[in-house]
Structure formats: structure tokens, C-alpha cells
N, C-alpha and C positions, 0 to 999 in steps of 0.2 A: 299680845306681842308688842314689842317696842316699836316706836315710830320708825317708819321706813328710812328716814334720814338719820336715825340714830340719836335724835334729840330726846333726852330724858334724864331725870335724876333718880337714881336708885339707891335704896338702902340695902346693903348686903350683909347678912348675918353669916358668919363662918362657924361651922360646927366641926367637932372632932370625931363624933361617933354617929353611926347610922341610926341606931335606936333613938338617940336624942333628937336627931333632925326629924325623924318620923313623928315623934310625939310633939315636937315643936310645930310642925305643920298643922297638926290638929288643934293645938292651943292657939296659934296665930289666926287660923281661919275662924275658930270659935269666938275670938275677940272682934271679928268683923273686918279683918285686914285682908285685902285682896293680894294674893301672892302671884308675882309675875312667873317665876319658875324656880325649881330647885335643881341644882347641878351637883352630880355625884360622880365619883370615880368608878362606880360599879352599880348595877341595878339594885334597887331596894324593893323587896316584895311589899306590896300594899301602898307604895308611895303614889302611884297614879290614881288610886282610889281615894286616898287622903286629899290629894290636890283637886279632885273632882273632874279629872279628865274622862271623857267618854271612851267607851270601848273602841278600839281601832277597827277600821273597816278595810285594812290592808289585805286581809284574807279574801275578801270578795274580789278585790283587784287581782290578786294572785290567781284565783280560780278563773277569772275571765281571760287573763293572759295565757294561762295554761290551755284553756279551751280553744283560744285562737291558734295556739301552736299545734294542738292536736288536729284541728280542722285544716290548717295549712298543710300539715304532713300528710293527712289523708288525701287531700286534693292533689298534692304534688306527686305522691306515689301512684295514685290512680291515673293521673295524666301520663307520667313517664312510662309506667309499665303497660298501660292500656293503649295509648295512642302514639306517643313520641318514639319510644324505643322498647318495645316488648321483648323481654328476655326470659329464658328459663333459668332459674337460679336454684341450684341444689336439687335438680330433678323435679321441681314443682312448677306448675304453670304460673302465668303472670298474675292471676287473680287469687292467689293463695295468701290469706291474711297474715299468717305467721312471718312471711317475708317482710312485711311492712313494719313489724313491731319495733325493731331498733331505730328506724328513722322517726317513727311517731314519738317514741320516748325521747329521743334527743331533741327534736324540735319543740316538744312540749316543755322540756326543761329550759331550753335556750330562750324561748319566748317569755316564759315565766320569770327567769332570772333577769333578763334585760329590761323587761317591763317593770319589775319591782324596783330595780335600781333607779330607773327614771321616775317612777311614782314616788319613791322615797325622797329623791332630790327635790322634786317639784313641791310635794306636800310639806316639806320642812324648810322651803325657801333657801335651799343650798345651791351652790353653783360656783363657777370659777371667779365670778365678779363680786360675790357677796362677801362682805367683811363681817365675821361673826362677832357677837357681843361676848367678850371675855370678862366675866366679873371677877374671877380670881384664878390665876394659873394653877394654884394648888389643887383645884378640883379635878385635875387630870391625874393627880398622884394620890393624895390621902385626905383631902378635906372635902367638906360638904358646904355648899353655898346656897342660901335662900335669898333670892332677889325679889325686892318689893318695889314696884314702880310708885313713887310718891305722888305722881300726878293722878293716879287712879284710886287713891285712898283718901278718906275724909279725916282720918286721925292725923294729928300733928307729927312731924318728924321725930321729935323728942319722945312722944308717947310710943311710937312704933319701935324706936331704938330701945327703950326700956322694956318693952314687951319681948323683943328678941333676946336681950340679955337675960331676962328672967326665965326664958324658955330654954336656956342652956347654951347660947351662942358664946363662943370663946372670944370673938371680937366682932365688932360692927363697924362697917366702913360705908362711906358715901361714895358712889361712883357716878360720874357724869359722862354721858355719851353725846 
């Protein structure tokens, strides 16, 4: 990731096609260049594998948040129906499990959703005070950008630029943050 203060010089290759950028990632990595990130307007199947990103563990976090929601719902309904305010609902006694199912489902979904939003924001370093690195505004529309942090690569800037152009980049820009 880029320096926290945003200090860094990046070489940004702009591509027009998703297949070209996917092949370019493989070619650039094979040449020994370390890629900072690839920005795309839509997900590209296989790009995370080509970049070498590990498999996401967000599913584990989602399960744990859902489990905490289910546990909270079970404890809440057991306490309210058993001790605080026992009621007969629909002709069933207080300890009938089917009465609890809607509350359990809703709290499970609520805890999972809110927990995943928080986890996503924290794990990606996002928040109201964070200024994102925008390498090219066109990546939100129709272009693909491959950002290479020059301080983390041993090849010279000119060699990396030539490699990007030969891999199919329509244009290559230098971006200073």
C-alpha cells in the first residue's frame, strides 16, 4: 500500500480492455515488477489470482458476526419471554421455539450486515477522514489502470514504462502523491 502520508511516485499504465490488462498483469509480474494495484470499473475474473492476492477471510468474519447476532437474539428472547415479560403468543407458551425464529433471523442479519460494513471499512483503510489515491478518474467509467510504485521496484522508470507500453497500455503517466 502507498505511504500513509501519500508520498510516492507511481507509474500508471492505462488500458482499454479487460483481457489486455489481465494479460499485462501476468507479463509485468513475470518481468519482476511489483504492482501496487490494478483499478477497474468492474470486477475482472481471475485478476486477484493474477495479482497474487490471498483469499479473503471476510467470510469468517461474517460467520462470527452472524453467530453473535444469533446468540444475542436467543439470549434476548429467552430473557424477555422467560423472566421479564412472559406472554402467550398465538396460543403457544413462552418457551416455544418457533415464536423466536423471526427475532433470531432479524438480529442475525442485522449483526452480520453492520459488522461486515465496519470490517470492510477498517480492513480497506476507509473512513470519513481518508483521502483516497485516485490514479485516473476514468477507471470509474471505462478505463483500467495499473499502478506501479517506483520506490518498491528495482527496474528503472524507463524500463517499466517500456514494459507497460509493450504489454498493451494505451498511455503511461507518472503520478506523484
